[in-house]
C-alpha positions in Angstrom: 114.8 55.3 94.9 112.6 57.6 96.9 108.9 58.1 96.5 106.1 59.9 98.5 105.7 56.9 100.7 109.4 56.2 100.9 111.3 59.5 101.5 115.1 59.7 100.9 117.1 58.2 103.7 118.7 61.6 104.3 115.3 62.9 105.5 114.7 60.7 108.5 113.2 63.4 110.8 109.6 64.5 110.7 109.0 67.9 109.1 109.0 70.0 112.3 108.4 73.3 110.6 105.3 72.0 108.8 104.0 70.3 112.0 104.4 73.6 113.9 102.6 75.5 111.1 99.7 72.9 111.2 99.5 73.3 115.0 99.5 77.1 114.7 96.7 77.0 112.1 94.5 74.8 114.3 95.1 77.1 117.3 94.6 80.4 115.4 91.4 79.1 113.8 89.8 79.2 117.2 90.7 83.0 117.5 90.2 84.2 114.0 86.3 84.6 114.3 86.9 86.7 117.4 89.5 88.9 115.7 87.4 89.3 112.6 84.3 90.3 114.6 86.4 93.1 116.2 88.1 94.2 113.0 91.5 93.1 114.1 94.0 91.2 112.0 96.2 88.5 113.4 99.3 90.7 113.2 97.5 93.6 114.9 96.4 91.2 117.7 100.0 89.9 118.1 101.2 93.5 118.6 98.4 94.4 120.9 98.9 91.3 123.1 102.7 91.9 123.2 102.4 95.6 124.1 99.7 94.7 126.8 102.1 92.2 128.3 105.4 94.0 127.9 104.6 97.7 127.7 106.0 100.2 125.1 108.6 98.7 122.8 110.7 99.8 119.9 109.8 98.5 116.4 113.0 96.3 116.2 111.9 94.6 119.4 108.4 94.1 118.0 109.8 92.5 114.9 111.7 90.0 117.0 109.0 89.2 119.5 106.0 89.2 117.2 107.8 87.6 114.2 106.6 90.2 111.8 109.0 91.4 109.1 110.2 95.0 109.4 108.5 96.1 106.1 105.2 94.5 107.2 105.5 96.0 110.7 105.8 99.5 109.2 102.5 99.0 107.3 100.7 97.4 110.2 101.8 100.2 112.6 100.7 102.9 110.2 97.2 101.3 110.0 97.1 100.9 113.7 98.2 104.5 114.2 95.4 105.7 111.8 92.9 103.6 113.8 94.0 105.3 117.0 95.3 102.0 118.5 99.0 102.9 118.9 101.0 106.0 119.7 104.6 106.3 118.4 106.9 108.7 120.2 110.6 109.5 120.1 112.9 108.0 122.7 114.3 110.6 125.1 118.0 111.1 124.4 118.0 109.5 120.9 115.6 111.1 118.5 116.3 108.5 115.9 114.6 105.8 118.0 110.8 105.3 118.4 108.8 103.6 121.0 105.3 102.1 120.3 102.7 102.2 123.0 99.0 101.2 123.1 96.4 103.9 123.3 93.4 103.9 125.7 91.3 102.9 122.7 93.3 99.7 122.0 93.4 98.8 125.6 89.6 99.1 125.7 89.4 97.0 122.6 91.5 94.3 124.2 89.4 94.4 127.4 86.2 94.1 125.3 87.7 91.1 123.5 89.2 89.4 126.6 86.1 87.4 127.6 85.9 85.8 124.1 89.6 85.3 123.9 89.7 83.6 127.3 86.7 81.5 126.4 88.7 80.2 123.3 91.6 79.4 125.6 89.3 77.6 127.9 87.9 75.5 125.0 91.4 74.6 123.9 92.4 73.6 127.4 89.2 71.6 127.9 90.0 69.7 124.7 93.7 69.2 125.5 93.5 68.9 129.3 95.0 71.3 131.8 98.1 69.2 132.5 98.9 68.7 128.8 98.3 72.4 128.1 100.7 73.5 130.9 103.3 70.9 129.8 102.9 72.1 126.2 103.5 75.7 127.2 106.6 74.6 129.1 107.9 72.6 126.1 107.3 75.5 123.7 109.1 77.9 126.1 112.0 75.5 126.3 112.1 75.1 122.5 112.2 78.9 122.0 114.8 79.3 124.6 117.1 76.5 123.5 116.9 77.3 119.8 117.8 80.9 120.7 121.0 79.9 122.3 124.3 80.8 120.5 125.1 78.2 117.8 121.5 76.8 117.8 120.9 78.0 114.2 124.1 76.4 112.9 123.6 72.6 112.6 127.1 72.1 111.2 128.7 73.7 114.3 130.6 76.2 112.1 129.4 79.4 113.6 
């Protein structure tokens, strides 16, 4: 018989999704005060960082990269548009498609936040150590890449 201290034999692996959520929460907690001080939500910051690093993107690409649901993205982009942080424009050759780009205002916002954001990263790295931090980035990159391979989402191999 199973109990909280004795889980069912079928559940022999650690709860990886929960562990990743706990790690994420401990990391984002270091950035939340900075975001709040600048009036930026976590989702807005994910979009700003992604567009800074990758340039203009279509909403479907932002959904995938930023892990924001399509309905949520529509609302977030509308608020960012109202704030003057993003510009949406039609794709040449296909008026059904839209590309989202940052405005000069949001780039200036990111530049103003950069020293505090980088200081938070420096604190995390000081706590974890430079070698561990770089190894952890590599492991996370590998995890994302390997679990994105065909068949990775099908544990039964029936894909």
